[in-house]
N, C-alpha and C positions, 0 to 999 in steps of 0.2 A: 353664244354663252361664253366661249374662249374669248371673245372680244371684250366683254365686260369684265371677266377676270384679269385680262391683260392690262385692260384700263385701270382697274383697282390696283394692280401690283404697281403700274407706273406712278400713280399719285401718290401710294403709300410710300415708295421709295423716294419720292420728291420731298415728302413731307419730313422723312427721317433725315435725309441728307440736309435739309434746311435746318432742323433742329440741332443737328451735330455741329453745323458752321456756327450757330449762336453760341453753344456750349463751349466750344473751343477758344472763344474770344476772351481777351484780357477784361478786367473789371476794377475799378477805383473801390476802394473802402477807406474813406477819410476818417481820421480821428475826430474831426469837427469840420463843419462846412460853414460856420460862420465865426466870426471873432469880432467882439467888442473891445474897441480900444479905450472906452470911457473918454475922458478929457483929453484932448490933444493941444498942444500950444500951436498957435499958427506960425507957418514956415519952418516947423521942426518935422523932419521926415520920422515916420515910424513904421515899423516893419512887423510881420507875422509870418511864421512858417506853418503852412498846411501840411501835415504829413499824412501820407496815404500808403496802402499796401495794395499790391497786384493780387487780388484773390481770383483771377482768372487762370486759364491754363497756358496762354501765349504771352509773349512779350508785350509790354504796354509801351506804346510809343505816343508822347505828346507832340502834335504837329504845330499847335500854335494856342497861345492864350491872348484872349482880347479883353481890354478892360473898357469901362463905361466912359472914363475921362483920363485926360492926360496928367491928372494928380494921383493917378493909381498907376503903378507900374508891377506887372508881375514878372518874376524870373523863374526859369525852369530848366531843367536839364533835357538835352535832345537826345541822351542815350536811353535806349530801352530799358525798362523796369521788368526784370524777369519775374516769373511766378513766385509768389510769396516775399518777395523783396519789396523794400520800402523806398519811397522816393519823397522829395519835397518840393513844394511851390512856395517860392517866398514872394509876398505881395507887399509892397511898400507905398505908403499914403503920405502925400505932403499938400498940405492946404495952406493957400496964400492969404485966404480970407477967413473971418470968423464966421462959424454956421452954427445955428442952434442945434442942428443934428445932421448927420450925413449916412447914408447908405450906399456903398459902392459895390459893383459885382464885376467878377472876373469870369470870362466863358472859357472852358478848357476844351479844345478840339483835339480828339485821340482816335485811336483805333479800338477803343473800348466797346462793350457790348452797348453801353449807352454812350454814343459817340460825342455828345455835347453834354457838359457838366459845369454846374454855376458854384462858385464860392462867393461869399460875401463878408465884407468888413463893415463895421459901423462905429459911429461914435459921435462926440461933440467937439467942435474946435473953439477954443476960447483964445483970448489975445495971450501973446508970448508974455511970459513972467508971472502967469497965474498957476 
């Protein structure tokens, strides 16, 4: 009987410890996760700032941001974002060719509770001068 109670105590302790590890992690809360540029002239870069707040309890550290193509360039701070503070991820899009519609994604890698997060930009590329 003592072995069963000991086993239950160890399992309960492990579960509580694991839950505490998850709760103490940082977390993103974005004002928006998708931006529609509308009509964009070909060859003219456009940018958008994705503003977020760290709603977790630990400092949020972005380790990398990957884009789906070379026409989409993300810029971010490597400085930790403390609990309750805001951060900015700037995404710049520059299309060389006219496209009826585009949707591009950037993937954020971080130490957040959700370690991989995606942001999206979309729009239509029109000939320059329109």
